C-alpha positions as CSV (number, residue, x, y, z in Angstrom):
1,M,-15.4,-7.5,-16.4
2,R,-15.5,-3.9,-14.9
3,K,-14.4,-5.2,-11.6
4,L,-11.2,-7.2,-13.2
5,S,-10.2,-4.3,-14.5
6,R,-10.4,-2.1,-12.1
7,K,-7.9,-5.0,-9.8
8,A,-5.4,-5.1,-12.9
9,L,-5.2,-1.2,-12.9
10,L,-4.8,-1.2,-9.3
11,L,-2.2,-3.9,-9.0
12,C,-0.8,-2.0,-12.0
13,G,-0.5,1.0,-9.6
14,I,0.8,-0.4,-6.8
15,Y,3.8,-1.9,-9.2
16,A,4.3,1.6,-10.4
17,A,4.3,2.7,-6.9
18,V,6.5,0.4,-5.5
19,L,9.6,1.1,-8.7
20,V,9.0,4.7,-8.0
21,A,9.6,4.6,-4.2
22,M,12.7,2.7,-5.1
23,V,14.1,5.1,-7.5
24,I,13.4,7.7,-4.9
25,A,15.5,6.1,-2.5
26,G,18.2,5.5,-4.4
27,F,18.6,9.0,-5.4
28,L,18.0,9.7,-1.8
29,A,21.1,7.1,-1.3
30,A,22.9,8.9,-3.7
31,A,22.3,12.4,-2.6
32,V,21.8,12.4,1.3
33,G,23.5,9.1,2.6
34,I,22.2,5.6,3.4
35,W,20.2,6.5,6.3
36,A,17.9,8.6,4.1
37,A,17.1,5.4,1.7
38,I,16.7,3.4,4.5
39,L,14.3,5.4,6.6
40,W,12.4,6.2,3.1
41,G,12.0,2.5,2.8
42,I,10.6,1.9,6.5
43,G,8.4,5.2,5.7
44,I,7.1,3.2,2.7
45,F,6.7,-0.1,4.4
46,I,4.5,0.7,7.2
47,G,2.2,3.1,4.4
48,L,2.2,-0.2,2.5
49,A,0.8,-2.5,6.6
50,L,-1.4,0.4,7.1
51,V,-2.8,0.2,3.7
52,A,-3.3,-3.7,4.1
53,R,-4.7,-3.3,7.6
54,G,-7.5,-1.4,6.3
55,R,-8.0,-3.6,3.8
56,L,-8.4,-6.9,6.1
57,R,-11.0,-5.4,8.3
58,P,-14.6,-5.7,8.3
59,S,-16.3,-2.9,7.0
60,A,-18.0,-0.9,9.3
61,N,-21.0,-0.4,6.8
62,L,-21.7,-4.4,6.7
63,Q,-24.0,-5.0,9.0
64,Q,-24.1,-8.7,10.9
65,P,-27.1,-10.6,10.5
66,R,-29.2,-10.7,14.3
67,D,-30.1,-13.6,16.3
68,P,-34.0,-13.9,15.3
69,R,-34.3,-15.2,19.5
């Protein structure tokens, strides 16, 4: 149950972070220009890609079983 709660909070946090990023991009576009919003979006996209890449990579702490030969 604890794992499920943690996953639900993580997904909710990711959703909230994306919404906040989009609101900030809108303010940047209104205040500075559309290029600021585009650069903001690119930064968010790169950050999400790095996080996803880190989660998909197998952990270095896990040891592979040794061949008994």
